[in-house]
C-alpha positions in Angstrom: 127.1 71.6 215.4 125.0 69.5 213.1 126.1 65.9 212.7 127.9 65.1 209.5 124.9 63.4 207.9 122.5 66.3 208.5 123.1 68.2 205.3 119.5 68.9 204.3 117.4 71.3 206.3 113.7 71.2 206.2 111.7 74.2 205.1 108.6 74.1 207.3 105.6 76.1 206.3 105.2 79.4 208.2 102.3 79.9 210.5 99.2 80.9 208.4 99.0 84.4 209.8 102.6 85.0 208.7 101.8 84.3 205.1 99.8 87.5 204.9 101.4 89.5 207.7 104.9 89.4 206.1 103.8 91.2 202.9 101.8 93.7 204.8 104.9 94.5 207.0 107.1 94.7 203.9 104.8 97.2 202.4 104.5 99.3 205.6 108.2 99.4 206.2 108.8 100.4 202.6 106.3 103.2 202.9 107.8 104.3 206.2 111.4 104.4 205.1 110.6 106.2 201.8 107.9 108.5 203.1 110.4 111.4 203.2 110.4 111.3 199.4 106.8 112.7 199.3 108.1 116.0 200.7 110.6 116.4 197.9 110.1 118.9 195.0 110.2 118.2 191.3 113.8 118.4 189.9 115.0 120.1 186.7 116.5 116.9 185.3 113.9 115.1 183.1 110.9 116.2 185.3 110.2 119.2 182.9 110.1 116.8 179.9 107.9 114.3 181.8 105.6 116.5 183.9 106.3 120.2 184.7 106.7 121.5 181.2 104.9 118.9 179.3 101.6 120.4 178.0 100.3 117.0 176.8 100.7 115.5 180.3 99.1 118.5 181.8 96.0 118.0 179.7 95.2 114.9 181.7 93.6 111.9 180.2 91.8 113.0 177.1 91.3 111.3 173.7 94.0 113.5 172.1 96.5 113.0 175.0 96.0 109.2 174.9 96.6 109.2 171.2 99.8 111.3 171.7 101.0 108.9 174.4 100.9 106.0 172.0 102.4 107.8 169.0 105.1 110.0 170.5 108.8 109.5 170.9 109.1 112.4 173.3 111.9 112.3 175.8 113.6 109.8 173.4 111.4 106.9 174.6 108.3 105.0 173.6 106.5 104.2 176.8 102.8 105.1 176.4 101.7 103.6 179.8 104.2 105.7 181.6 102.8 108.8 179.9 99.3 107.8 180.8 100.3 107.4 184.5 101.8 110.9 184.5 98.6 112.3 182.9 96.4 110.6 185.5 98.7 112.0 188.3 98.4 115.5 186.9 94.7 115.2 186.7 94.6 114.1 190.3 97.3 116.2 191.9 98.1 119.0 189.5 101.5 120.7 190.1 101.8 119.4 193.7 104.7 117.0 193.6 103.6 115.1 196.8 101.0 113.1 194.9 103.4 112.3 192.0 106.0 111.1 194.5 103.3 109.1 196.4 102.4 107.2 193.2 106.1 106.2 192.7 106.3 105.1 196.3 103.1 103.0 196.1 104.3 101.2 193.0 107.6 100.5 194.7 105.7 99.0 197.7 103.6 96.9 195.3 106.8 95.7 193.7 108.3 94.7 197.0 105.2 92.6 197.8 105.0 91.1 194.3 108.7 90.1 194.5 108.1 88.3 197.8 105.1 86.3 196.4 107.0 85.5 193.2 110.1 84.2 195.0 108.1 82.2 197.5 105.9 80.7 194.8 108.9 79.6 192.8 111.4 78.6 195.5 109.1 77.7 198.4 111.3 79.5 200.9 109.3 82.0 202.9 111.9 83.8 205.0 114.5 84.0 202.2 111.8 85.5 199.9 110.9 87.9 202.6 114.6 89.0 203.2 115.3 89.4 199.5 112.1 91.5 199.1 113.1 93.6 202.1 116.6 94.2 200.7 115.2 95.1 197.4 112.8 97.5 199.1 115.3 99.3 201.4 118.7 99.3 199.7 119.9 102.9 198.9 120.4 102.0 195.2 116.6 102.0 195.0 116.3 105.7 195.9 116.8 107.0 192.4 114.0 104.9 190.9 111.6 105.9 193.6 112.4 109.5 194.6 112.8 110.7 191.0 109.3 111.3 189.5 110.6 110.9 186.0 111.6 107.3 186.8 108.0 106.3 187.1 108.9 104.1 184.1 111.2 102.0 186.4 108.6 101.1 189.0 105.7 100.8 186.6 107.5 98.4 184.2 108.8 96.3 187.0 105.2 96.1 188.5 103.9 94.6 185.2 107.1 92.5 184.9 106.7 90.8 188.2 103.1 90.1 187.5 104.2 88.5 184.2 106.7 86.3 186.0 104.0 85.3 188.5 101.7 84.1 185.7 104.6 82.4 184.0 105.3 80.4 187.2 101.6 79.6 187.4 101.7 78.3 183.9 104.7 76.1 184.5 103.2 74.7 187.7 99.8 74.1 186.0 101.6 72.1 183.3 103.6 70.2 185.8 100.5 69.4 187.9 98.6 68.3 184.8 95.9 70.9 185.2 93.4 71.8 182.6 94.5 73.1 179.2 92.3 76.2 179.8 94.2 77.0 183.0 97.5 76.6 181.2 96.6 78.8 178.3 95.0 81.4 180.5 98.2 81.7 182.7 100.4 81.8 179.6 98.4 84.5 177.9 98.3 86.6 181.0 102.1 86.3 181.3 102.4 87.6 177.8 99.9 90.3 178.3 101.6 91.7 181.4 105.0 91.4 179.7 103.6 93.6 176.9 102.4 96.1 179.5 105.9 96.1 181.0 107.5 96.9 177.7 105.0 99.7 177.1 106.1 101.2 180.4 109.9 100.9 179.8 111.7 98.3 177.7 114.0 97.3 180.5 112.7 93.8 180.6 113.5 92.9 177.0 115.7 90.2 178.5 112.7 88.5 180.2 112.9 85.4 177.9 116.5 84.9 178.9 115.5 85.3 182.6 112.7 82.8 182.1 115.2 80.3 180.7 117.2 80.8 183.9 114.1 80.3 186.1 113.2 77.2 184.0 116.6 75.9 185.1 116.1 76.9 188.8 113.9 77.0 190.8 111.2 75.7 188.3 113.5 72.7 187.4 112.2 72.2 183.8 115.4 70.8 182.4 115.6 67.0 182.4 119.3 67.3 181.6 120.1 68.5 185.1 119.8 66.2 188.1 120.2 68.8 190.7 121.7 67.7 194.0 120.4 70.3 196.4 121.9 71.0 199.8 120.3 73.6 202.0 120.4 75.9 199.0 117.9 73.9 197.0 114.2 74.7 196.6 112.3 72.5 199.0 108.8 73.8 198.8 106.3 71.1 199.5 108.7 68.6 197.9 105.7 66.6 196.8 104.6 69.4 194.5 108.1 69.7 192.9 108.1 66.0 192.2 104.9 66.4 190.1 106.5 69.0 187.9 107.3 67.5 184.4 110.7 68.1 182.9 110.5 69.7 179.5 112.4 69.3 176.2 114.4 72.2 174.7 112.3 72.6 171.6 109.2 73.1 173.8 110.9 75.6 176.0 112.2 77.6 173.0 108.8 77.5 171.3 106.9 79.0 174.2 109.4 81.9 174.3 108.7 82.9 170.6 105.8 85.2 171.4 108.0 87.0 173.9 110.7 87.5 171.3 108.1 88.9 168.9 107.1 91.5 171.4 110.7 92.3 172.2 111.6 92.8 168.5 108.7 95.3 168.1 109.6 97.1 171.3 113.3 97.2 170.6 112.9 98.6 167.1 110.6 101.3 168.3 112.8 102.2 171.2 116.0 102.3 169.2 114.4 104.5 166.5 113.0 107.1 169.0 116.2 107.2 171.1 118.3 107.6 168.0 116.0 110.3 166.7 116.1 112.1 170.1 119.9 111.9 170.2 119.9 109.5 173.2 121.8 106.8 171.3 125.4 108.0 171.2 127.8 107.1 168.5 130.7 109.1 169.9 132.3 106.2 171.6 133.9 103.3 169.8 133.0 99.7 170.6 136.2 99.1 172.6 135.4 102.0 174.9 131.8 100.9 175.4 132.8 97.3 176.2 135.4 98.5 178.7 132.9 100.7 180.4 130.4 97.8 180.6 133.0 95.6 182.4 133.9 98.4 184.8 130.2 99.2 185.4 129.3 95.7 186.4 132.0 95.8 189.1 131.1 99.3 190.2 127.5 98.1 190.7 128.7 95.3 192.9 130.8 97.7 194.9 127.9 100.0 195.4 125.8 97.1 196.5 128.2 96.4 199.4 129.3 100.0 200.0 126.5 102.4 198.8 128.4 105.6 199.3 128.8 108.5 196.9 125.6 107.8 195.0 124.9 110.3 192.3 122.1 111.2 189.9 124.8 111.1 187.2 128.1 109.4 186.9 129.8 111.1 183.9 131.2 108.9 181.2 135.0 109.2 181.3 135.4 108.2 177.6 138.1 105.7 178.4 139.2 103.7 181.4 142.8 102.7 182.4 143.7 99.4 180.8 144.6 97.8 184.1 141.2 98.5 185.6 139.5 97.0 182.5 141.6 93.9 182.7 141.0 93.5 186.4 137.2 93.9 186.0 137.1 91.4 183.1 139.1 88.9 185.2 136.8 89.3 188.2 133.6 88.9 186.2 135.1 85.9 184.4 136.2 84.3 187.6 132.7 84.7 189.2 131.0 83.5 186.0 133.3 80.4 185.9 132.5 79.7 189.5 128.8 80.0 188.8 129.1 77.6 185.9 131.1 75.1 187.9 128.5 75.2 190.7 125.6 74.8 188.3 124.7 71.2 189.3 125.2 71.6 193.0 124.2 75.2 193.5 122.0 76.2 190.6 120.8 79.3 192.5 124.4 80.7 192.2 124.3 80.3 188.4 120.8 81.7 188.0 121.3 84.6 190.4 124.6 85.6 188.9 123.4 85.5 185.3 120.2 87.2 186.3 122.4 90.1 187.3 124.6 89.9 184.2 121.8 89.3 181.7 119.1 91.7 182.8 121.6 94.6 183.0 122.7 94.1 179.3 120.2 96.6 177.8 121.6 99.4 180.1 125.2 98.4 180.6 126.4 100.6 177.8 127.2 98.3 174.9 124.6 100.5 173.1 125.3 103.8 174.7 122.1 105.5 175.7 122.5 108.9 177.4 125.6 110.6 178.8 126.1 108.5 181.9 128.7 105.7 182.5 126.2 103.9 184.8 123.1 104.8 186.8 121.7 103.6 190.2 118.3 103.2 188.5 119.7 100.5 186.2 120.1 98.2 189.2 116.4 98.1 190.0 115.8 94.6 188.5 119.3 93.2 187.9 120.4 93.4 191.6 117.8 90.9 192.6 119.9 88.2 191.1 122.8 89.1 193.4 120.5 89.2 196.4 119.5 85.6 195.6 123.2 84.5 195.4 124.0 86.2 198.7 120.9 85.0 200.5 121.3 81.3 199.5 125.0 81.4 200.1 124.7 82.8 203.6 122.0 80.3 204.5 124.2 77.4 203.3 127.2 78.7 205.1 125.4 79.1 208.4 123.7 75.7 208.2 126.5 74.1 210.2 126.0 76.4 213.2 123.8 75.6 216.1 123.0 79.3 216.5 122.1 79.6 212.8 118.7 81.1 213.4 120.0 83.8 215.8 122.9 84.6 213.4 120.5 85.0 210.5 118.1 87.1 212.4 120.8 89.4 213.8 122.6 89.7 210.6 119.4 90.4 208.6 118.4 93.1 211.1 121.8 94.8 211.0 121.8 94.9 207.2 118.2 96.1 206.8 118.5 98.8 209.5 121.8 100.1 207.9 120.2 100.1 204.5 117.2 102.0 205.8 119.3 104.7 207.5 121.4 105.2 204.3 118.2 105.3 202.2 116.6 107.9 204.3 119.7 110.0 204.0 119.9 109.5 200.2 116.2 110.5 199.8 117.2 113.9 201.4 119.7 114.4 198.5 116.7 114.4 196.2 114.9 117.2 198.1 115.3 119.6 195.2 117.5 120.4 192.3 120.0 122.4 194.4 120.5 119.6 196.9 120.6 117.0 194.2 123.3 118.6 192.0 125.4 120.0 194.8 125.7 116.5 196.0 126.5 115.3 192.5 129.3 117.9 192.3 130.6 116.8 195.7 130.8 113.1 195.0 131.8 112.9 191.3 134.5 114.5 189.1 134.0 116.7 186.1 130.2 116.6 186.4 129.3 119.1 183.7 125.6 118.2 183.8 125.4 118.9 187.6 127.0 122.3 187.2 124.6 123.1 184.3 121.5 122.0 186.3 122.6 123.9 189.3 122.9 127.0 187.2 119.4 126.4 185.7 117.9 126.0 189.2 119.5 129.2 190.4 118.3 131.0 187.2 114.7 129.8 187.9 114.9 131.0 191.5 116.2 134.4 190.4 112.9 135.1 188.6 111.1 135.5 191.9 113.6 138.2 192.9 114.0 141.8 191.7 116.7 144.4 191.3 120.2 143.8 192.5 119.3 140.5 194.3 118.0 139.1 191.0 121.1 140.1 189.1 123.4 138.6 191.7 121.6 135.3 191.3 121.8 135.5 187.5 125.6 136.0 187.9 125.8 133.0 190.1 124.0 130.9 187.5 126.4 132.2 184.8 129.3 131.0 186.9 127.8 127.5 187.1 127.2 127.4 183.3 130.8 128.5 182.7 132.1 125.8 185.0 130.1 123.3 183.0 131.4 124.6 179.7 135.0 124.5 181.0 134.6 120.7 181.6 132.8 120.1 178.3 133.2 123.0 175.8 130.7 121.5 173.4 127.9 120.9 175.9 125.0 122.4 174.0 122.6 122.6 177.0 125.1 124.7 179.0 125.9 126.9 176.0 122.2 127.5 175.5 121.6 128.2 179.2 124.5 130.6 179.4 123.2 132.5 176.5 119.8 132.7 178.2 121.3 134.0 181.4 123.2 136.7 179.6 119.9 137.7 177.9 118.3 138.0 181.3 120.9 140.6 182.1 120.0 142.4 178.9 123.1 141.3 177.1 121.3 140.0 174.0 124.1 140.6 171.5 126.5 138.7 173.8 124.0 135.8 174.1 123.7 135.2 170.3 127.1 133.5 169.8 126.4 131.0 172.5 123.0 130.1 171.0 124.7 129.7 167.6 127.4 127.5 169.1 124.8 125.3 170.7 122.9 124.9 167.4 126.1 124.1 165.6 126.5 121.1 167.9 122.9 120.1 167.9 121.0 121.8 165.0 117.6 120.6 166.3 117.9 121.9 169.8 114.5 123.4 170.1 115.1 125.7 173.1 118.2 127.2 171.5 116.1 128.1 168.4 113.5 129.8 170.7 116.2 131.6 172.7 118.1 132.7 169.6 114.9 134.0 168.1 114.2 136.1 171.2 117.8 137.5 171.2 117.6 138.4 167.6 114.3 140.1 168.1 115.8 142.2 170.9 118.7 143.4 168.7 116.3 144.2 165.7 116.9 141.1 163.5 113.3 140.2 163.6 113.1 138.4 160.2 115.7 135.9 161.2 114.1 135.6 164.6 110.8 134.6 162.9 112.6 131.9 160.9 113.8 130.3 164.1 110.3 130.3 165.6 108.9 128.7 162.4 111.6 126.1 162.6 110.4 125.1 166.1 106.7 125.1 165.1 107.4 122.9 162.1 108.8 120.3 164.4 106.6 120.9 167.4 103.3 122.5 166.3 102.1 122.9 169.9 105.2 124.4 171.4 103.9 127.1 173.7 107.1 129.2 173.8 107.4 129.3 170.0 103.8 130.5 169.6 104.4 133.1 172.3 107.7 134.3 170.9 106.5 134.3 167.3 103.5 136.4 168.4 105.8 139.0 170.0 108.0 139.1 166.9 105.0 139.6 164.5 103.7 142.3 166.8 107.1 144.1 166.6 106.7 144.0 162.8 103.2 145.5 163.1 101.4 142.3 162.1 99.0 142.4 165.1 96.3 140.1 163.7 98.8 137.3 163.0 100.5 138.0 166.3 97.2 137.6 168.1 96.6 134.2 166.5 99.9 132.8 167.9 99.5 134.4 171.3 96.0 133.1 171.7 97.2 129.7 170.7 99.9 129.8 173.3 97.4 130.7 176.0 95.0 128.0 174.8 97.8 125.4 175.0 98.8 126.5 178.4 96.5 128.8 180.3 99.0 129.2 183.1 101.8 130.4 180.9 102.2 133.9 182.3 104.5 135.1 179.6 102.0 134.3 176.9 99.1 135.9 178.8 101.2 139.0 179.5 102.1 139.3 175.8 98.5 138.7 174.8 97.5 141.5 177.2 100.0 143.8 175.5 98.5 142.9 172.1 95.0 143.7 173.3 96.3 147.0 174.6 97.8 147.8 171.2 94.4 147.1 169.7 92.8 149.4 172.3 90.8 146.4 173.7 91.6 147.6 177.2 89.1 145.5 179.1 90.5 142.3 177.5 94.1 143.5 178.2 93.2 144.0 181.9 91.7 140.5 182.0 94.9 139.0 180.8 97.1 141.0 183.2 94.9 140.0 186.1 95.2 136.4 185.1 99.0 136.8 185.1 99.0 138.3 188.6 96.8 135.5 189.9 99.6 133.1 189.0 102.4 135.4 190.1 101.7 138.4 192.3 105.3 139.5 192.2 105.4 140.3 188.5 106.5 143.9 188.6 106.1 144.5 184.8 102.6 143.2 184.8 101.6 145.4 187.7 102.9 148.3 185.7 101.1 147.2 182.5 97.8 146.7 184.4 98.2 150.1 186.0 98.6 151.7 182.5 95.4 150.1 181.3 93.5 150.9 184.4 94.6 154.5 184.1 93.2 154.7 180.6 90.0 153.0 181.7 89.4 155.8 184.2 90.4 153.8 187.3 93.3 156.0 188.6 93.2 154.8 192.3 93.6 151.2 191.4 96.2 152.1 188.8 98.2 153.9 191.5 98.0 150.9 193.7 99.5 148.7 191.0 102.2 151.3 190.1 103.3 151.3 193.8 103.3 147.5 193.9 105.5 147.5 190.8 107.9 149.8 192.4 107.9 147.9 195.6 109.0 144.8 193.6 111.3 146.6 191.3 112.4 150.1 192.6 114.8 150.6 189.7 112.0 150.6 187.1 112.1 154.0 185.4 108.8 153.4 183.4 106.9 152.6 186.6 108.2 155.8 188.3 107.3 157.9 185.3 103.8 156.4 184.8 103.0 156.7 188.5 104.1 160.4 188.3 101.7 161.0 185.4 98.8 159.4 187.2 99.5 161.5 190.3 99.7 164.7 188.2 96.2 163.9 186.7 94.9 163.6 190.2 96.4 166.9 191.1 99.0 165.4 193.4 101.9 167.2 191.9 104.1 167.3 194.9 103.9 163.5 195.2 104.8 163.2 191.5 108.0 165.2 191.6 110.1 162.5 193.5 109.1 159.8 191.0 110.0 162.0 188.0 113.4 162.6 189.6 113.9 158.9 190.3 113.0 158.0 186.7 115.6 160.5 185.5 118.2 159.2 188.0 117.6 155.7 186.7 117.5 156.8 183.0 119.3 160.2 182.6 118.3 160.3 178.9 114.5 160.2 179.5 113.1 163.3 177.6 109.4 162.7 178.6 110.2 162.6 182.3 112.5 165.7 182.0 109.7 167.6 180.2 107.1 166.8 182.9 109.5 167.7 185.7 110.3 171.0 184.0 106.6 171.8 183.7 106.0 171.0 187.4 109.0 173.1 188.5 108.2 175.9 186.1 111.5 175.5 184.2 112.2 175.7 180.5 
């Protein structure tokens, strides 16, 4: 045991090689633990908006796309730098998710190293900074921010935020050390500059001025009103340097934060407007319910810090919580806050760490409800650092009286970090694809309507690579998921729209229409529902109304590929081929890899008897998807008319291999075989066409001719 008088522990400088070896090891361990994320796929939650279906992102870095990034409120956010990073990724890696995941991981590793340097710079404690950085790196709550490509905004904004804090600390230390005015001003301007970049990546750090006030209190010690009495918890970095720091007066501290507040006001106004316009800001819950959820969420975050089980991509908002739980949460938070205030003079790190957690979480705690979640793992990326500070300094103080303190700290740290690493690797596997992600969400949460909806969507997408009965079984499976989602939340517009689309995939267009109309009644500007309703109306002959819905979409999104494609088809059905061609060509121009638009453009060329150009479009479709039975059939039709029957037969056979129940492909193959004099080969295909479609007069007539019947 230490003798009674030995309260203060020294903080010797680490060996020079450790100063740089530690951050390198932190980065390498982070990369190693999270590397599994680079094998994951894109998911169908936000990734389509941010990358896989975003035509602006897929243009890469161009003058037009950069202009779009700075002026759009797409995805209910204003974060131009995040858009630019996704554009650069697409330019470098295309549709391969590995590169996109790698970028997220690299930013997370940079953040780990930056946090280490920032904490060491401000507190002077090398090993504590290293442990907090490691815990920040490896805790399972970090997985969502790193393994989810759409959460690039988290890691990017934090990257710039940490750099801003670094320069702020440099500014404070330069002032305290009486360095040149130029050095002071440069550090201050750089701190502001990187803060602006952080806000332009994600406005999470709008609370930075509040955080800087806390850091002014401790460990920067700029308040003359506090005569801190540090025990082992105090900052003891080269104590001589700390003695040279000048205490500051309140007016000065407030004044230097004014430019930060100016940036915050601008960012907050823009963010609120775009989120409200995009429907992300919810007014469905009254203030009492939002405050109650905020209190509960703070406690749930603390619980998941210590017991990170049942982590989910979405925790559905319950609407209301039991009064007893709310009161208990409020009392717990009040008790810890009171303790932090009481310990302010003796243990300022407790006060600063606790209110770091409380304060930086305010923008996402749900007082202003953004989105449909009650809480989210990603929201802890920055706030939880405050709790790490409290825990680390508390443990170090508690163990100070033990002779085996060093061994206890090493063993305890190793156990905690290894356990976190194992849980993190497991949680990364949950993010493998949309199926694993949302099956897990359904398993660990209750009434997760979004998870059922997104499971259905994933199954629907996978069904398109199948054919025949196998495809229909998958569509039915998706329909079941959508119905489960709607059972939980009857007015969930996304599931209603997706259910309608699944019914349409089965050819039940008339049955799909009411679901689209219901979705639009709930959310009149739901773009995809307008597109889908237009398609269904076209299929049941209500083309004029269908065209109105496509125009509605294009009025709001002039470069919506699906709307141009669908409008082109509708106009072609009305015989307005020239107008149809304009929209179909625009769709292909906007997204050359859109196989539906290319296929329809090929059909339009075929209607104009521009057969070579039609064949060109069909071949482009098959280059993207060799298993498109309908396009094989269409290309075969064109090749037959171009006098290339052998190649036509090859494509007819491929179409039937992929979709044996296609009566048109059977009939067309039979006609081509007849023209080649292969009548015996043609007969089975005519019979199959009639079996599949008994009322098929053309096939019946050809079969009668071959068999010599009337």
